[in-house]
C-alpha positions in Angstrom: -8.1 -4.7 10.0 -7.7 -0.8 10.6 -4.1 -1.2 11.4 -3.6 -3.3 8.4 -4.9 -1.0 6.3 -2.7 2.0 7.8 0.4 -0.3 7.1 -0.1 -1.2 3.2 1.5 1.1 0.5 0.6 2.0 -2.7 2.2 -0.5 -5.0 -0.8 -2.8 -3.7 -3.4 -0.6 -4.6 -1.7 -0.3 -8.0 -1.5 -4.1 -8.4 -5.1 -4.2 -7.5 -6.1 -1.5 -10.2 -3.8 -3.3 -12.7 -5.2 -6.8 -12.3 -9.0 -5.3 -12.2 -8.2 -3.6 -15.4 -6.4 -6.3 -17.7 -8.2 -9.2 -16.1 -5.4 -11.4 -15.3 -1.8 -11.5 -13.7 0.1 -11.9 -16.9 -1.7 -8.9 -18.4 -1.2 -6.6 -15.4 2.8 -7.9 -15.0 3.0 -6.6 -18.4 1.3 -3.0 -17.9 3.3 -2.8 -14.6 6.8 -4.5 -16.1 6.7 -6.6 -13.2 6.7 -10.3 -12.8 3.5 -12.1 -12.6 4.6 -14.1 -9.1 5.5 -10.3 -8.0 1.8 -9.5 -8.9 0.5 -12.9 -7.5 1.8 -12.2 -4.2 1.1 -8.5 -3.7 -2.5 -9.3 -4.5 -2.6 -11.9 -1.7 -0.8 -9.6 0.4 -3.5 -7.0 0.1 -6.1 -9.6 0.3 -4.4 -10.8 3.9 -3.9 -7.3 5.1 -7.8 -6.3 4.5 -9.6 -9.6 5.3 -11.4 -9.1 1.9 -11.1 -11.5 -1.3 -11.0 -9.1 -3.9 -10.9 -11.4 -6.9 -12.0 -14.6 -8.2 -10.3 -16.9 -10.4 -11.8 -17.9 -13.6 -11.3 -19.6 -17.0 -10.3 -16.3 -18.6 -8.0 -15.1 -15.7 -9.1 -13.0 -12.3 -12.6 -11.3 -12.0 -13.9 -9.2 -9.4 -15.5 -10.1 -6.6 -18.8 -7.9 -5.7 -16.4 -6.6 -2.7 -13.5 -6.1 -5.1 -15.7 -3.7 -7.5 -16.9 -1.9 -4.7 -13.1 -0.9 -4.2 -12.6 0.0 -8.2 -13.6 3.4 -7.8 -11.8 4.7 -4.7 -8.9 3.0 -5.9 -8.7 5.0 -9.0 -9.6 8.1 -6.8 -6.2 7.5 -5.4 -4.5 6.4 -8.6 -5.6 10.2 -9.7 -4.6 11.7 -6.5 -1.3 10.0 -6.3 -0.6 11.0 -9.8 -1.1 14.7 -9.1 1.3 14.5 -5.8 4.0 13.0 -8.3 3.4 15.7 -11.1 3.4 18.5 -8.8 6.5 17.4 -6.6 8.3 16.6 -10.3 7.2 20.4 -11.2 9.2 21.7 -8.5 12.5 19.9 -9.8 14.7 23.0 -11.4 17.7 21.2 -12.0 18.6 20.8 -15.3 19.0 16.9 -15.0 17.3 14.0 -14.4 15.0 11.6 -16.5 12.5 12.7 -19.1 10.2 10.1 -20.6 8.8 10.4 -24.4 6.4 8.1 -25.5 5.4 8.1 -29.3 4.3 6.0 -32.4 6.3 2.9 -33.3 6.9 4.0 -36.8 8.0 7.9 -35.3 10.2 6.3 -32.3 11.9 3.6 -34.9 12.6 6.0 -37.9 12.5 9.6 -36.5 13.7 10.0 -33.0 16.7 8.1 -32.7 18.8 10.8 -34.5 16.7 13.7 -32.5 17.4 11.8 -29.1 21.4 11.3 -29.9 21.7 15.0 -30.6 19.9 15.5 -27.0 22.1 13.4 -25.4 25.3 15.7 -27.3 23.9 19.1 -25.9 22.3 17.8 -22.4 24.7 14.9 -21.3 22.7 15.2 -17.7 19.3 14.5 -19.0 18.8 10.9 -19.3 16.0 9.9 -21.9 13.4 7.0 -21.9 11.9 6.7 -25.1 8.5 4.2 -25.1 7.5 3.2 -28.8 3.7 2.7 -28.5 0.6 3.3 -30.2 -1.5 3.6 -27.2 -2.4 6.6 -25.8 -0.3 6.7 -22.4 -2.0 8.8 -19.6 0.5 12.3 -19.0 -1.4 12.8 -15.8 -0.1 9.5 -14.3 3.3 10.2 -15.2 3.2 7.2 -17.7 5.1 9.8 -20.0 6.3 13.1 -19.6 5.9 14.3 -22.8 4.2 12.7 -25.7 4.6 12.9 -29.5 1.4 12.0 -31.3 -0.3 12.4 -34.3 -3.3 13.7 -32.8 -4.1 16.7 -30.3 -4.8 15.3 -26.5 -8.2 16.2 -25.1 -6.9 15.5 -21.5 -7.5 18.4 -19.1 -4.1 20.0 -17.5 -2.0 19.0 -20.7 0.0 21.6 -22.8 -0.3 20.7 -26.7 1.7 22.6 -29.4 1.3 21.2 -33.3 4.8 21.2 -34.6 4.6 19.6 -38.1 2.4 17.8 -40.9 3.4 14.1 -41.6 2.9 13.4 -45.8 1.8 10.5 -46.9 2.8 8.4 -50.2 2.2 5.1 -52.2 5.6 3.0 -52.3 6.7 -0.5 -53.5 9.7 -2.3 -53.2 11.6 -1.5 -56.9 12.2 -5.7 -56.8 8.0 -5.7 -56.6 7.9 -3.4 -59.5 10.4 -5.2 -61.6 8.2 -8.2 -61.6 4.5 -6.8 -61.6 5.1 -3.6 -63.3 5.0 0.1 -62.4 1.0 1.3 -61.8 0.6 4.5 -63.8 -3.2 5.3 -62.6 -4.9 5.0 -59.6 -7.2 2.1 -61.1 -4.0 0.1 -61.6 -4.0 -0.3 -58.3 -6.7 -2.8 -58.2 -4.6 -5.1 -60.5 -1.9 -5.3 -57.6 -1.4 -6.5 -54.2 -2.0 -3.9 -51.4 -0.3 -4.6 -47.9 -3.2 -3.6 -45.5 -3.5 -3.1 -41.8 -5.5 -6.1 -40.0 -8.0 -4.5 -37.2 -6.5 -0.9 -37.5 -9.2 0.7 -40.6 -7.1 3.7 -41.6 -6.2 2.4 -45.0 -9.7 1.1 -45.6 -11.0 4.8 -45.1 -8.7 6.4 -46.9 -9.8 4.1 -49.9 -13.4 4.8 -49.9 -12.5 9.0 -49.8 -10.5 7.9 -52.8 -14.0 6.2 -54.2 -12.9 2.5 -53.8 -15.5 0.1 -51.9 -12.5 -1.1 -49.6 -12.7 -3.8 -47.2 -10.5 -5.7 -44.9 -10.4 -8.9 -47.4 -9.2 -6.1 -50.1 -5.6 -6.6 -48.9 -3.5 -9.7 -49.7 -1.3 -9.4 -46.4 -2.2 -7.6 -43.3 -0.6 -6.0 -40.2 -1.1 -3.6 -37.7 2.5 -3.4 -36.4 3.8 -0.3 -38.1 7.4 -1.3 -38.4 6.7 -4.9 -39.7 4.0 -3.5 -42.2 6.8 -1.1 -43.9 9.4 -4.5 -43.8 6.6 -6.6 -45.6 6.7 -3.6 -48.3 10.3 -3.4 -48.1 10.3 -7.1 -48.8 8.3 -7.1 -52.0 5.0 -8.2 -50.6 2.9 -5.5 -52.4 2.1 -1.8 -52.7 2.1 0.1 -49.4 1.2 3.4 -47.7 3.4 5.2 -45.5 5.3 8.4 -44.0 7.1 10.1 -47.0 9.7 11.5 -44.5 11.9 8.1 -44.3 10.2 6.3 -47.2 11.9 8.3 -50.0 15.3 8.0 -48.8 15.0 4.0 -48.9 17.5 2.7 -51.8 14.8 -0.3 -51.8 11.7 1.5 -52.3 10.0 3.4 -55.2 7.5 5.9 -54.8 4.3 4.9 -57.3 1.5 7.4 -58.3 3.1 11.0 -56.7 0.3 12.6 -57.9 -2.1 11.2 -56.0 -2.9 13.6 -52.5 -3.1 11.2 -49.3 -4.5 12.8 -46.3 -2.0 14.3 -44.1 -1.4 13.9 -40.2 -0.5 16.5 -37.8 2.2 16.0 -35.2 1.6 17.1 -32.0 3.5 17.4 -28.7 2.0 17.4 -25.3 3.1 17.5 -21.5 1.5 18.0 -18.2 1.1 21.7 -17.5 2.5 21.6 -14.3 5.6 19.7 -15.8 5.9 21.8 -18.8 8.1 24.6 -17.0 10.2 22.1 -15.3 13.8 22.9 -16.9 14.7 19.8 -18.3 11.2 18.9 -19.3 11.0 22.3 -21.3 14.5 21.5 -22.5 13.7 18.5 -24.2 10.5 19.8 -25.2 12.4 22.6 -27.3 14.8 20.1 -29.1 12.1 17.8 -29.5 10.4 20.5 -31.2 13.2 21.8 -33.1 14.4 18.2 -34.5 10.9 16.9 -35.7 10.3 20.4 -37.6 13.5 19.9 -39.3 12.4 16.7 -40.8 8.4 17.3 -41.1 8.1 21.4 -41.5 6.3 23.5 -38.8 2.8 23.2 -38.2 0.7 25.9 -36.5 1.4 26.7 -33.1 
């Protein structure tokens, strides 16, 4: 087995971790952007090379054996070390070219970043941009992204952060909806309207409770957690909704209601691994993101 252990590559450990952490080949395949048969072959190859049985097939997927469980911590340590190696190597790249991977919320990626990225491509045609719309928290230290645009401050060690703006929220409805159901004049009038809410996300519920309403999930007749689909539901006339003023205010199908109601704002943060921040292409894209997003939302505190 010792010789076999010297021969297998990092991709097999990566496959092992992905299956262990998602609990299935299909989930692991999605997380690694690989096919399910490829993941299955990699797990089989790892088991054959080590002579160990790492997973047991269960009704809901794959479950680690005791042996597999014992290898989980050192495999995660390998992933962390490999991530640091990649970061440090990439941080030594001084060319103003190559790929920069940006992750941002789905709303930010859909409504704000395309125009900014178009400007980047005009200014720096040798820098390729990968945009990852995601409301999950990509791990910057594992190079899942080079720069993150987030509405919260990263707490990861060795990550540089900067607040570059503030998102102002508003209450909106389709003009077609208001024509049928009337325009609310006071905050309490919303109780007589359909409100589009989130499904499992509790942010709207918390916000309404802060306004003094004992809201629950059942308060919303239409519910959706996908932010872009949520907004399309509002635009289609499904009810009154809450979203960012930056793009809602210029939508010809939409009207703002109750503008006097102050809603909580969201900070916008940039984040990048410290060892990568001074890499020329990362620094250039960071600066262009800061300039472009600040122009849309206004500058925050440094």
